[in-house]
N, C-alpha and C positions, 0 to 999 in steps of 0.2 A: 322395572327397567328404566323409569324416568330418572331416578336418582343416580345410578351408575353413569348413564349418558350425560347427565348434567355435570357430574364431577370430571368426566373425561373431557368434555368441552371446556370446563373451567381451567384445566391444566393447559390445554392448547391456547385458551384465551390469554392466560398469563404470558405464555411464550409470544403470542401475537402482540400483546401490549409492548413487550420489550422490543420486538422487531419494528413496530410503528415508531417508537421513540428513536431508535437507531436510524431509521429512514429520515426522519426530520433532522436529526443531528448531523448525519453525514452529508445528505444531499442539499439541505436547505441552509442549515447554520454554517457548516464548514465547506460545503460543496463548491461554492463560488463566491469569493469576496475579495475585494481589493485592499481593504484596510485590515490592520492586525486584529481589530475587534470587529467581527462581522456585524452588519446592521441588524440582522435578525437573531442576534445572540440571545435575546430574551426568550426565544422559543424553547431553548434548552431548560429553562426554569419553569416556563408556563405549561409545557406539554405534560410532564410527569403528574402534576396535580390533576389536570384534566383527565388523564388516563385513570388515575386513582378514583376519581368521582364516578366515571363511567363503570369502572369495575365494581364499585360498591353497589351499583344498581343490580348486580347479580343476586344480592340478598333478597330483595322483594320477589325476584323470579324464583329463588329457591323456596321462599315461603309459599308461593302459589303451587309449586310442585308438591310441597308437603301436604297442602290442602287436598290436591287431587289424589295424592297417594292414600290419604286417609278417608277419601270418599265422603267428606262432610261439607262439600262446597255449598250445597243448598242451605244447610243449617247456618253456615257462616254469613250468607248474604241475607240480612234482615233489614227492615226499614230503618232501624236505629243506626247501625254502623255503615249504611250504604255509601255515604260520602267518602269515608276513609277507605272503604273497599275499592271504590272507583279510583281513588288516588293511588292506592297500592297497585291496582291493575295497570294503570298507566305507566307507573315506574317499572313494573315487571315487563311490560312490552318494550320499553326503552332498553331495559337490561337484556332482554332476549335478543333484541336486534344487535346490540353491541357484542353480546356473547357470540353470536354467529359470525359477525364480521371479524372480531379478534381471533376467534378459534380458526377461522378459515386462513387468516394470515399466518397464524402459528403453524398450522398443518402444512401450508405451502413452504414455509421456511425449513421445517424439518425434512420434508421430502426433497427440497432443493439441496440441503446439506448431505443427504444420503447420495444424491446424484454426484455432488462434488467429491465426496469421499470415494465413490466408485471410480471416478475418472481422474483423480488427482495425480496418479502416477503414469498416465498416458503421455508420452513425450509429444511435443509439438513437432510436426514434420519439419525436417531440415535442421533439427537440433539434436544434440547429444550431451548428456550431463553425467559427469563422474561423481563418485563419492567425494564429498568435501572434506577438508581438513578443519579441525576446530582447535584454536589456541585458547586454553583456559587461563586467564590472567588472575583469577581468584579461585581459591578453593571452594568447592560446593558447600553451601551452608546447610544443606539438607542431605543427610547421609544415605537415603534410600533412593535408588534410581527410579523405581516405579512411581514414587511420590513426586519426584522432580518432573517426570514425564506427564504428570497430571497438572503441572503448573506451579508447584510449590518451590520455585527457584527463580531468582532474578538472573536472567541471561545477559545482563547488560555488559559483562566483561568476558563473555564467551565468544570470541571473535571467530567467525566462520569464513573460510576461503572457499567459495564455490567455483567449480571448474566446468566450463562448457565449450562445446564446439558448435560452430554454425556453418552450414553449407551455404555458399553464396553463388548464385548463378553467374556464369561468365566471369568468375574471378580470375584475374591474370595469374599465370603460373608463378610470377615473382612474389605474389602476395599469399600464396598457399602456405599456411602455417603462421600467418600474421597474428601477433599477440596484442590483445587490448585488455587493460585493467581499468575497472570502473569503481570509483569511490564517490559516495554521495552522502548528504545529510550528516556531516560530521558533528555539527552543533557543538563545536569546541567550547568548553566552559571550564572555569577554574575549579568547580566542585566535582568534576570528573577526573578519574585517574589519567594522567598524561601518558601512561604506558599504553593505554588503548589506542591512542592516535599514532604513537610511535610504532606499535606493533602492526598497525594497518599499513603504515609506510614500509616497514620491514618486509611484510608479506608481499607487498606490491613489488618491491625490488627483487625479492626472491623469484617471483614469476618471470622476471627479465622481460618486461613488456616493450613492444615497439611503440606503443601509444598509451598514454594515461589520460582518461577522461574524468572530469570532476563535475558532479551533477548539482551543485548548489547547496544552499542552507549550510554554509560553512560555520556560521555563528548564529546565535539567537540574540546576542546583546553586543552593542558597539564596543563596550569595554573589553571584550574578549578577542578583538581583531588582532592585537599584537601577539597574544598567546597562540592564536591560530597559526600565524605566520611562523612562530617559533617551533611549534611541535609538529606541524603538518608538512611544511613546505621545504625545509632545507635539503632533505635527501630524496625528495620526490622527483624522479626523472625517468625519461624514456628516450629511445633512439630518435623518434619522430616528434618528441615534444609532449608537453602537458597542456591540455586544453580544457576550458571550463565555461560554464554558464552560471548565472546567478539563480538563487532560490528566493522564495517569497520572504523568508526570514532575513536574508541578506538585504533585501530592499527595505524591510521594516527597521533593520538595525542601522545600516549605513552603507549603501551600495557603493558609493564612490570610495569610501574607506576600504572596503573589502577588495575592490578592483585594484586600488593603489598598492595595498599590501601584497597582493598576489602577483601582480605584474612585476613588482620589484624583485620577486623571487623567480621570475622566468615563466610564469604561467601566462598563457595567451587565451583571451576570451573570444569566443565565436558566437556572439549574440546576434541572431538574425543575419548571419552570413555563413559562408562556406569557404573551405580551402581544399586544395588538391594535395594528396599525399602521393609521392612519386617513388617508383622504383625503376630507374632507367626511363624507358619510353612508356611504361605502364603507370596507371594512376587509379586511385579510388578517391571518392569524395567524402568529406567530413562536413556535415552541416549542423549548425546549432540554432535552436529556436528559443526565444525568450520565455520566461516564466509567465504562466497564464493568469495568476492572481494579481500581482502588482506590476509585472512587467508589461511589455507591449509586443506580444508575439506577432511577427510578420513573416508568414510562411513564404510568400512570394519573394521577399528579399533574401531569405535564407537559402532558397533554391534557385535564385536567378542565374547562378553560374554553374549549376549542376546539370551535367548531361544525363538524361534519364537512362541512357544505355550503359552508364558507368556504375559499378557497385557503389553504394552509398551507406555510410554510417551516420546515424543521427544522434544528437545529444540534446536533451531538454530536462527540465527539473520535474515537471508534473506529467504523469502518464496520460492525463486527459487531453494533452496536446495532440494525441493521435486522432481526435475528432476533427482537427483543423487541417489535416494534411491533404485533403482533397484528392485522394487517389494516387498520390506520389509514391514512387518506389523508395523504400528504405529497407535495406537488407538486414540492418540491426539498429534499432532505436533503443537507447538506454535512458532510463529515467529513474527517479527516486520519489521523494516527497511523502510516500505513504507510511514509511518505516515498517512496511509489511503488516501494518495494523498495530505493531508494538506490543499490545497485550492481546494474546490469543487465548481461546478457551478450547478444551477438548471437544471434539466433534463440531462445534460451531465456528471454530477458527477465528479469523480477524473480524471483529464486529464494529470497531470505530475506525473508519478509513475516510479521510477527508477528500472525497471524490464524488462526483455525480454518478459514477458507476459503482460506488461503494467498494465492496471486496472483490469485484470482478477483476480488477487490475491491481490487487494489493501487492502481489509479488510474483516473480518468475516470468516464464515465457508466455506470450500470447500472440496469436496470428490474427491480425486485423486487416483484412483486404490485402494490399500489397506491402504491408508493414509487418516486420517481425519485431515485436515489442518485448523488452526485458525490463522488469521493474525490480530494482534492488531494495532490500530491507534497510539499507543505509547503515551507518556506523554509530552515530550518537543517539541520544534519547533525552528529550525534555518532557516530563521529569525523568530522572535516571532509573527507569524501570522498564524491563522487557520480560514478558512472560511467554514462553514457548515461541520466542521470536528472536533469534540470535542476531547480533550485528554482523554485517556482511561486507567482505571485499569480493567483488565479482570479477572473474577472469574469463576471457573468451579467446578462442583460437579460430580464425577464419580458414575455411577449407573449401577447395573446389568441389569436393565430394566427401561425404562421410564414409563411403564404402572402403576407402583405402587409407584410413587415418588411425589404424590401430596402434601404430608405433608412437604417434603423437600422443595418443591417449595414455599409453604406458608411461611416457616421459612426464606427463602431468600428474600421474598418480602419486 
């Protein structure tokens, strides 16, 4: 029984090693840094060899298990090889300790993924999601759908338009049916097909929004700012305007250049401030909070003029901003940054997510205290690779109640 148990623990330990590395990568290396190159970037290169060394110590443990299984332990321990035996026993103890630790981590990860798979289709209260539309801008390069569903396909040009309804308490009747389109993380670059960005704008216009929100990371490199203005902004419009915040890549590229190019095209930035959107005597608030990596998020300034009794829409780049809100009410907070994980695996889902919460807020709706958070997968990709994670244009319709919204749902379908 020792050998089967050992090999079962060995498999779990390998899974655990992977999970430990991802924990370090997501939470420590990429989880919180102000510079483009995180100060602890060396950990992503140092941790894998360390895990390999610890894993190699499973071999002395295996040797001792073989000795016990053969019942020749006494014969092996003689005065001559006693020193080497003690050394081997010490290594086996270290290996056994790490085996139990890594296997426990691996078992927890697998059980947690089973839990997530079980509840992934449970809707967040106050939300309703329709079947989305997917616009394929490139023919599938893998002919078999079941193989593509296992990840053998680059989704980078399969643009998905997601459709959601959100119930907002005490929403004024004049805002019932209010339409919001959200685009984020475009990462406009010359090596990407321009049709992707233009199709995202076309799908936004097709939705006929009252409001367009842009979540930052418009470019990764300063040289692409003119291209971004050319392919993304000319036809982007909404009845109540287009509003934006910056992302960490915009700061690293050229924040002033991004703002200048976008404001010249009519985009208004709401960084640490709010505005009121009015319909006659009725109003809802729109508040923007700065990016948490390189920006200077000031929640007090952003909500200084927001009446807590008034419905509020929030905009920020990074979903971790939800930790800074201090109990404030936001009926819909939209964010990006995660790219939905960008590369997902069957069963395990998003594994590399630059957030201290890792995959918890990788994509979709989340209820956090008095905040309804929606995280978009974004549009662009650096590098241009998406596996089981389509680029997304997210659309929302605000409703006073979801009980009487069937006609609106049909019109969105």
